[in-house]
N, C-alpha and C positions, 0 to 999 in steps of 0.2 A: 527360509527359502523364498525367493521371489516368485510371485505368481505371474501368470500371463497378463493379468490385468495391470499389474504394476509395471510390467515392461511397456504396456501401451501408454501408461501415464508418462513414463520416461521418454518415450518416443515423441509424445506431444510436447513435453517439456523442452526437449532438444529443438523442436521446430519453433517454439515460441520464445525461448530464452533469449534475453538480451544481455544476460550476465555471464560473461566468460570466466572460467575459473583459472587462476594463474598457476603456473608451474614455478615453484619456489627455487628451483635449481638455477644457479648462476654459472654460466660457462666461462665468463671472462669478467675482469674488473669493469665496473660501470663508470662511465664518464658522467659525473653527477651534474656538471654544467649542461651537457647535452640533454640529460634527463629532464632538467627544468625547462630547457628550450622545447623539448618534445611536448611537455604539458601545455605550454603556450600554443604550440602548433595545433594541438587537438582542440583547444578552446577556440582558436581562430577559425578552424574548419567547421566545428560543430555547434558552437554556442548560439543561442537565440539572438545574441547581439553581434553575430559575425559580420553583419553589414553596417553596424552602427558604431563599433569601437574603432578608434584610430590605433591599429595594432602596433605601429612603429612606436607611438608614444607609450602604449601599454608595455611593450618589451623594455623600453627605457625605464619605466617604473619598476618592473620586475628586476632589472639589473641593479637598480638602486637598493631595492629590498634585499637582494642576495648578498651584496658586498660584505656586510658585517658578520655573516654566518659562515661556518665551516660545513660545507655540504657533505663531507665525509662522515659527519656525525648525524645519525638518524634523527635525533630529537631536533637538532637545528635545521635539518633539511625539511622535516615536517612543519616546522614553524614558518619556513619560507613559503611552503605550499599553502599553509593556512593564510598567510598575509596576501599571497597571490590571489586566492579565491575571495579574499575580503574586497579586492578591487571590483569583483563582480557583485558582491553583496551590496556595495555602495550604489549599484544600479538596480538593486532589489532582486538580484538573483540569489535566493537563499535556498536553492535546491541542489545546485552542483556541489559535489562533495568528493573528498579523497579518503580512501580507506587503506591505511598502512598495512604492510605485510604482517606485522606482529598481531594486529587486530584480527586480520583474516584467519591467521593460524589459531588464535585463541577461540574464535567463533567455531572453527571446525572441530577443535578439541572438545569444547563444551557440548557441541551437538553430538559428537561420537559417544561421549561419556553418558549423555542423557539417554541416547538410544540403547546403549548396552544395558542400562539399568531398567528402563521402562518400556522399551520396545514400541509397539504401535498403540498401546493403550487398550484397556478393556472396558466394555460397556461405555458409559458416558465419561469415564476417566480418560483424559488425554495427556499424552507425554509432551504435548506442546503448550499446555496451559489453556487450551480452548475450553470455554465454559459451555456445556451443553446439558440441558435439563428440561423436564416437563414442568410447567407452572400450572397453577390453579386455572380451571376452565379449559383444560386440554390445549394450552398454548405451548408450542415448542419454542424454546429459547436457545440461541447460540450466539456467543460473543467472541470476537477476535481479540486476543490480548495484545498489549503493547509490544511484547517480545516476538510476535509472529512475523519475523522479517525475512530471514533466509539470506540476508546480505553476506556475501563472502562464502556461502556454502556451495557445494557442488550441485550441479543440475539435478542429480538423482535425489539429493537430500530435499531440494525444493519440491520435487515431484512427490516425495513421500508425505510432505506437509499437505499437499493437495489431496492425496488419497485419504489422509486422516480426516480432513474436512468432509469428504464424501462419505466416509464411514460413519461419522457422527450424524450427518444429516439423514442418512439412510436409517440409522437406529431411531432417530426422533420420528421419522416418517412412519416407521412401523407402529408407532403409538396412535396413528391416525389423528393427528392434531387438527383442531378446529381453526387454528391460526398460527402464524409464525412471528417471532420477534427476533430480528437480526441486528445485533448490537455492534456497531462499528465505532463507538465513542472512544475506544482505546486504540483503534487501528491507525497507528501513525505511519504506516507504509511498509514497503517491502516489495515482494514480487507480485506484479499485476497478474502475470500468467498463473501463479499459484492460486490466487483468489478466483480467477475466472474458471479454472478447472474445478475448484472446490465447490463453487456455488452454481455450477452449470444447470442443475435441475430447476432453478428459479427463473432462468432467462426465457424470453419469448422471442419469436422470430422478428428480426428487424435489426436496425443499427443499435450498437451499444455505446460507442463513442468513436471519435476520430482524432486526427492530429493535423495541425496547421504549421507550416514552416515559413520562416521569413524569406523574402526574395530580395534580390539586389535593387529592385525598384522601391524598396521601403514598405512593401505591402506584405500581408500574410496570405498564404495560399493553402487551402485545405488539400492535402495530398495523400491522405490515408484514412480508411474507415475500417473498423472492425464490426462485423455483424454476426448474428446468430441465426442459424437456420437448421431446423430438424436435427438437433443433437450435435451439430458441428459449428465451428467458427469459420467465418469467411473474411479474409483480408483483401481489401480492394485498394490498390495503390496506383497513384497517378505516375505514369512514366514521363520523366523529364525529356527523354529523347523523342518519343512519338506524340506526347501530349494526350495519349489515350489511357483509359483506366484498365488495369489488369487485375484479375481476381484469382485467388488460390484458396482451396478448401483445407482447413486444418481439422482432421478427424479427431474425435474425442470419445471413442467407444467406451472407455472405462466408466464414464460418469452417466451413461445413458440409462436412466430409470425415471419413470414418471411419478411425480408426487401422488400419494394416495388421494389427495384432494387438491387438484391443480388450481381450483378456484378459491382456495382458502385465502383470507386476507393476510397481508404481510406488512408488518411495521418495521421499517428500517430506522435505526437510531443513530444519529450523527452528533458530533460536538466539535468544540474548538481544537481537539487533538486528532480528529479524523483528518488524515493528511495523505497526499501522494496516492499510493495504490489503494488506500482506504477510500479516497474520494472517487477514484475510477470505478471501484466496485459499487459505491453508492449510486453513481450515475447509471451504470449498467443495470443494476437491479431496478432502478426507478422506471425503466422502460416497460416493466411488467405492470399492466393495469390494475393488478391486485395490490400493488405496493403503495403505501403512504409513508413519506419520509418525515420523521419527527426529530426536532432538535431544539435545544435551548438557544440556538443561534446558528450562524454559519460555520462551515468547516474551516480548516487552517488556510486553504487557498494555495497549497503547493501542488499545482496540477500540471506541471510541465512533464514532458517525457525525458527520462534520463537515458542517454546513450552511454554504455559502459565500455571502458578501455583498460586493458591489462597493460601495466607499465613494465619496464625491464626487470625490476626487482620483484615482480609479482603483486605489487600494490594495485589498487583499482582507482580509476578516476571516473566519476559519473558526471556527465556534462548535460545540463539542461539544454536540449536542442530543438524541441518542438513544444507547441502549446496544445492543451486538450481542447477538443471540440465536442460539445454534447450533440445529441441527435437533432436538436432544433437548429443547429448551425451556429450556436453561440460559442465564441472562442473564450476560454477561461485563462486567467493568469497572464494577460498580455504584458504586464510589467513585472511578472514574477513577484507579486506583492504578497506580504505575509504579516500577520499581526499575532501570531501564536506567542504565548507568554515567554518562551525561551529565545525568541528572536527580536523582540521589540528593543531590547538593549543594544542590539547590533545596528538595526536600521529602523528607528522609531518613526521615520518619515514615510515609510512604506505603508500603503493602505492595502486592504484585502480585496481579493477577487475570488471568492469562495463558491462552494456549493451551498445553496440556500434550501432549508427544509420546507416541505409543503405545509407543515403545521409547526408553528413556533410556540414553545411552552416557556413560561417565565420560570427559570430554574435559579435558585439562589447560588451565588458564586461559590460559596464554600462547598455546597453540595455538588456543583459541577466538577470541581477539581478533585473531590474525594473519589470520583469514579476511577481515577488513575492510580490510586494507592494499591499496590500489589497485595497488601494484606486484606483488602476489602472483600475479595471473593471468598476467602476462608471465613471471614466473619459473617458474611451473608449466608453461607451454608449453615453456620451455627444458628443464625436467626430463623432460618427456615425450619430447622429441627425443633426449635422452641415452638413455633407456630403449629407444626405438625402434631406435636404431642399436647398442645393446649397449655403449655407452660406460660406463666405470666411474665411479661417483659416490663421493665421499668419505662416510664415515659421518656426518659433520657435516651435509652437505646432505640426506642421506636422512632424518635425524632432523628437520631444520628444515622440510622440506616434507611431513612426515607429516601426514595428515589423518585422524585417528582416526574421526571421525563418518562421513565419506564412505566410508572403507574398510569400516566395519560395514554401511553401507547397500548397498554394492556386493556384499559377501559374501552378504547376504540376497537381493538381486536375482538373483545367479547361482545361488544354491541354489533359489530359486523357479522360475527359468527351466528348470532341469535336471529338475524334477519332471514 
């Protein structure tokens, strides 16, 4: 049964959500040629390159791409869209994406099945794969998994993910931790709104981040700020008509609780696979003076704002339409640059414009990418059990499970807590 608190989360989710959920029902045959044209229309209207691209020439390129394909066949139609978006990737837009209807349906089915089996999770066990536990020295640890996306799910499902984060953070806080380690190294993106709601107790009054839009004059204009104040989010938007700033309050009653030790040190861990919404969360958390950001290097640099559009067949098109602005006024991702391992083969000439940690730790490459092995969490639990019972581990296992970055962050947390 839904509680009143969960309805509040859903209300907030509806207010913040940029992801509309498609209706898969089709009332009439789709003209697939017009379907592709509509995608180009959306790119021309919303892309960060909307004032830079020669759209007549762009459409001619798309027409050439389309000719060999049968748009009635979904696989061929999807290949056309992939090649279409590759034209933006050549300009270093590696954030815009297309999510086919079948993929959305599969995500929704997987989510529904996981919920029917595991529900909301009990104790520190999470049905979403979030890792939450108390570490030695009364350090509370919470890690967002790579799978924590919500892409293609209904707004209520994303709201439930936020509530699960709140539940785990509240449980950890009941242990009265001396410090917090928030691990975003596997957070490759998803719903920004979900993360803001889930980590709300860690925010302090002030700006969290903003957005800058391109203008016809070739400049970027900061036109949107998201701030936090006394338990609520405040969105301040620049009106194009009046030239004045307009503010609206987004209430978030469900997550309003004060940490047992609001002055406890907080280590935020980032890495090369921290991307998109993970990067926004890292920037927002960093505004708390208790936070120190640790990393083996910068984040992925996928910091643009995606505007989401539901297409006629229920598929989703995410268009990179604005740039992130941190509270200092620095605009990130000006060229949508990216050097994450799975993108360099596509656009190796693109350089990065990421979030840089406060403290850089020299982390061996093999150790860095081992963090994203889904089997690692289970093996680390086994390692902790060995340590708990004083069982001897082989030097090989000790070295394999070494986490240089986390060890450095924990050392800092324990030092800060002891002061």
